[in-house]
N, C-alpha and C positions, 0 to 999 in steps of 0.2 A: 504494500500500500504506500502511495506517495502522500506524505503529510507535510504541510507547511505550518511551522509554529512561529507565532509572532510574540516576541518578548522572551528574553533570556534571563529573567529573574528567577527567584526560587521555584515558582510553579513551572515556568517554561522549561528551565533546565532539568528539573526532575522528570517532567513528562518526556522530554527528549531522551534522557538517559534510559528511562523505562522502555520506550519504543524502539530505540536503537538496539537494545538487547534482544528484541523480538523480531529483528531483521526487517523492520519497516524502513523505507527510504525517507530520511528526515532532512528538511531544510529549516534552519533556525535563523530568524531575522531579529536584529536588534541594532540600535544606534550606537552601542558601546562596542567598538572594535576590539578593545583589550579583553573584555569579558568573553566575546565570541572566540577569540584566539585561544584563551585558556580552555574553553570547553572543547574546541576542536582538537586540542592536544591529546585528549584522552577518550573522545567519542568519535565514532565513525559517522560523521554527518557533514552536510554542506552548510556553509554560513553565508549570509548576505548582510552587509552593513547598510543601514539606512532607516528612514522613517517608515514604519510598518503600514501607515495609512496611505502612502503615495502609490498611485497606479504603477509608476515606473519601477518601484522597489518590489511590489508584488509580482510584476512581470519577470524581473530578474530572479525572484524566488521560485518561479515555476508554478504560479497559481493556475495557469491555464491547463496544466496537466495534473494538478493535484486532485486526489480523491477526497481530501479533508483539509480544512484550514482551522487552526486552533489559535484564537487571538487572546493572549493572556498577558498583555502589557499592563503596566500600572494605571493606564488611563482608560476609563470606560469609553470615552469619546473616540479614542483611537481604535479601540477594539470594534466598536459599532461601525465606524466609517470603513474599516478594513473589510468587514463582513459584507457590507453593502457593495463596496467596490469589487470585491472578488466575485460576488454573484452576478453583478451587472456586466462587468467587462470581461470576466474570464469564465463565467458559467461554472464556478466551483460548486460541486454538487452538495457539499455539506459544510456548514460553518458553525463553529462553537465559539462563544465569547465569554470572557470573564467580566462580570459586572459587579462592582463593589457597592454601588448606590442602589438602595432599595427602590428609589423612584422609578428607575427603568423597569425593574422586575414587576412593579405594581401595575404596569400597563402593558400586558403581554401583546396587545395589538401593535405596539411599536416594534416588536421583534418579528412580526409576520413577514412572509416572503415579499410582499409589496412595499414594505418599509425597510427596516434594517437587515432583513433576511438572516436572522439568527435562528438556527435550527434548535440549538440547546444553549442555555446559559448557566454558568456556575458562579457562585459567590464563595470563594474559599473561606473568607472570614466567618460566614454563617455556617458552613459545613463544620469548621473547627469548633465553633460555639456549640452546635448541636452534639458534637462528639464529646466535648468536655462535660456537658450536662448529663450525659449517660454515665460518665465516670463518677460524677458527684452522686448520682442516684445509686450506683453500685461502687462504693468507694474503695473496695479492695481489688477491683478488677484492673488489669493492665490495658485491656481493650474490650470494647463492647460494640458489636457490629450487627446491624439489622438486615434481615432478608425477608422475602415474601411480604412486602409492605408492612413490616413490623411484627408479623406473627411469630417469626423465629429470630433468635439472636445467637451469635457466636461470641462467647466470652473467653478471654484469656486471663488466667489467674495463676499466681505463684502458690503452689501447695506448701503448707506449713505443718510442722509437727503438731499433732493434736487433732488435725482434721480427720473425721471418721473414716474417709477412704484412703488416707495416707498410710502406706505400709501394707495395703491390701490390693488384690487384683482388680482390674477395671470391671470384671464381671460382677463384682459385689455391689456395684452402683444400683443395679436393678433390685437387688435384695434390700438395700438400704432405702430406696425410694420406689416402692412397688407401684405407686399410683402415678408416677411421672415417667415420661419417656425422654431420655436424653442420650446423646452420643458423644463420646470423647473422640475427637477427630485427629488430634496430634498431641505429642508430648515432646518438649525440648528439654534435654538433660545435659547440663554443662555445654549449652549451645549446640548440641548434636540432636538432630531430629530422630524421633522414634515413631514408627508407624504402629499405632496401638492395636493390640489384640486382647481377647478376653482375659488371658493369663498375665498380661503386662501389669506389674505392680507400680503404683504411684509412690514416688519418693519425695521427702521434704526437699524443697528447692526446685522441683520440677515446674516448668512453665507449661501449663495444661490448657488446651483449647477444647471447649465443650459447647456443643450445639444443643439448644433446648427451646421449648416454647418461651417466649419473652416473659410471660407471667411466672415461669418456674425458675428463673435464673437464680434468685436468692437461695432457694432450697438446694440447687446444684452446687452453688459456691460454698455453702456451709459444709458440704461433704469434703471440700478440699482445704478449708481454712477454719472450720468451727464457726461460732457465732461472732459477728463483728458489730460494732456500735454504728448506728446510722449517722449520717452527716447532719449537723444542725448549724454550726457556725462556719462561715466561709470568709476568708480574707483574700482579696484580689489585689495583687501588686501590678499596677499598670492600667490606666484608664483609656487606652487606645481603642481602636475599632473592636477588637475581640473582647477586651476587658469590659467595655460598656455593654456590648451585646450580651455577654454572660451575666452581668449584673442585672440587666433588664429581664433576662430569662429566669433568674433564680430568686429575685428579691422578695417575692411573695411567699415562697416556700421555705426559705432559710433566713437566718440572721446574717446579712451580708454587709461587709465593709470593703471599700475600694480606696487604695492609696495611689494618688497621682501626683507626680513631681511638679507639673506645670499648673500654676494656680488658676490661670484663665481656663485651661481645659477642665480642671477639677470643678470649677463653678458651672461650666457648660453642661457637663454630664450630671452634676448634682441637681440641676434644674429639671432633668428628664427622669431622674430616679425618685420614686415616691416612697419606697420602703427600704432604702439602703443608705448607709452613711458614707460620704466621700471625704477623705482626709487629704490634705496637702502634705506631701513628704516623699521620702525615698523608701522603697520596699526593702532595701538592704541596711536600713538604719536600725541598729540593735536597740537603741533606746525607744524608738517609736514602736517597734514590735513588742517590746516589754510593756509599754504603756497601753497598747491595745489588747493585752491579754493573750499573747501568742501561745502560751501554754494551754489555753482552753480552745484553741482553734482546731476544728476537725479537718479542714481542708484549706491549705494555703496554695494559691495559684499565682505563679510569676509569669505575667503575660505582657511584659514590655517588649519593644522592638529590639532590645539589646540582649543577645544570647548570654554574654558573660555576666551581665547584671542579673538575668533570670537564674542562672546557675548559682551565683553567689547568694542571692536572696533566698532561694529555695533551700539550699544547704544550711544557711544560717537559721531559717525558720524551723527546720527539722531539728537542729541542735538545741534550739531554745524551747522545744517541746511541742510543736505542731504535730498532730497525729499523722497526717499524710500531706505530702507536698507534690506539686506538679510544676514542671518548667516547660515553657514554650521555647523551642530551640530550632533555629532555621538551618544551622550547619549540621548535617546528618552525622558527621564523625563525632561531634560532641554528644549527640543522642546516644550513640553506642557506648561512649565512655562513661557518662554520668549515671545512667540508669543502673549500672552495676555497683554504684557507690551509695551515696546517702540520699539520692532523689528517688522517690517511689515511682513516678511516671514522668518520662521525658517524651514530648511529642514534637514531631516536625510538621508544621502546617501543610507543607507541600505533599508529604506522604499521606496525611489524613485526607486531603482533598483530591488526590490524584485518581481515586477509584471512580469518581463521578465522570471523569474524562475517559478512563479506560473502558467503561461500559459502552461507550459510543465508538470505540476504535476496534475492539475485539472482533475477530472474524466469527461469524455465526451470530446467533441471537442470544445476547447476554443481557440479563435484567439487572445485575448488580455485580460490582467488583470491589473488593476491599483489600488493601495492601496490609500485610501483617509483618510483625517483627522487623520494623524499620525498612520495609521493602523487600526483605529476603524471601518471604512466603506470600501466598495469595489465597483468597477465598472467592469463589465465583458462584453466581446463580445463573445457570445456563438452561435455556429452553431447548428441549429435544424435538426435532422435526423429522419428518419422513415416515417410512413404514418398514415392515420387517425385511423388505428386499433392498431398500436404499439406505437404511440406517444400521449402524453397528450396535445401537442401544435399544431401539424400539422392538418390543416383543421378546426381550431378553430379561432375565432376572439379574439383580445387582451382582450376585455371586458369579454370574457368567461373563460379566464385562471384563474385557482384557485391557484394563487401564494401566498406564505406566506406574511403576513402583514409586510410592510417595504421593499418590493421588487417592484420596478417600472420599467416598460418597457419604455425606452426613445426613441428608434427608431428601425426600421427594415431596414436592408441593404439586398437588393435582387440583385443577380447577373444578368447581362444582358442576354437576350435570343436572339438567332439567329432569324433574320427576324424582329427585333424591333430596328432598328438603330444599334448602336455599340454593338456587342455581348459581349465585354469584360467590358463594362462600367457598374458598379453597379448602382442601383437606391436606393436612400435614402428616406425612408418613415418615417417621424416623427410620433411617436406613437399616434394613436387615437383608441378609443374602437372598431371601426368597421373594422379595418384592418384584413384581413384573412391571417393567417400564412401559408406559404408553406414550403415544405421540402427544406433544404439547405439555408434557410434564416439565416442571422446573426442578433441576437437580442442583442441590447445594454441594459444591465440591471444595475440598481443602487440598491445596498444593503445597507441599513442604518447601518447594523451591520454585521461584518464578521461571526458572529455566524449563519447567514442565509445561508452560502455557501453550507453546506451539504444538506440542504433541497432543494435548487435550483438544485443542481447536481442530486438528486434523482428524482425531478420532470421532468427533461428533459432527463432522461435515456430512451433509446429505449427498448421496450419489446422484449423478446426472439423470438417472432414470426417474427420479421423483418429479422432475419439472416437466 
């Protein structure tokens, strides 16, 4: 697939790196020649220096031959203009735009083909905010990812000594929770992936990924960690775009405080928050943290634009007694380093938001994509098409699928059928070896390595006889 990416910032470079590894033909456009040169040093892609909204620059980038244009510059206006230009002048078949302002998203008719011609829009800041809200609701989780329109969730959690399932085989999960259906899809032990089987024992320190109905997640997590205290008090360091969105989303359900260094910005967001306290100060100020009762804070979140400041303030808050801390970190190498130390959760905004883009790039019909373990692994919701003669999956049982090693089927989501109760309500079938796969089923797949993506796409391709 030929893809033109506009913007070589955190989102654009992360998308480019992901797609290059999947053998897509990538052209990256940015006005910063030095940044493009650095990326080209270690990525097999083509670069074009220039203003992404100009027709001449899009022409040099190959918009005329592109299958997809992804506009993810820092400017909403540039992204919208580029999509309109690509569709009008070059007939680019599909355009995706990053839109940070809610104003544009509030008027979807603006994005229609006859206007800005945006087929799909993403707001990374809102995606990250929604992701953090789920972590606040399940404070001991490392990741919480939804599938099947929220019916199912995949949760990543670190198993601890004292959890009922720790030290026992996975098969005991059904005995412990006889009324719930859950599936452990992967285990990472000392950073090595283990494909789980019924006899696999859970050890303290294992990073365990479990798929279950969203309503049952707390019960499943108790098996791995025992009982945990719910979140009540939240302290947010950083009143930027994400910090403000998070405060707005949580202020009515929790006791929320925001620390913002810039006094004018603090007053601005304070006027929009009705049930949260906004303080002027530095999140890495030890005296301020003590004054605000850091030892009683259930969740401290460092969300400033400065990676080093977020790391420092999160580690300081943890040392001063905050029960759980999260740091927003743009540089992925930092994420890998600090989550092994004194920071409970370190997240990369680009890695969190990339799944929304990948779902529109993947070959085949993909309903959802989630990047796991800082981009090393992946979870897919894939729609099965074809029939028994044109598909390797339709008409076969899960146990008969010849999937690559490291790929696990977690669940099957089957759309409701007329005459069987609610025609619109899907049925969730947790994966067992004897489940027969039908056309249009949604399969939830866990891939221990993103290198397996291409093999999975080929396996589920429909034969030409189907068309």
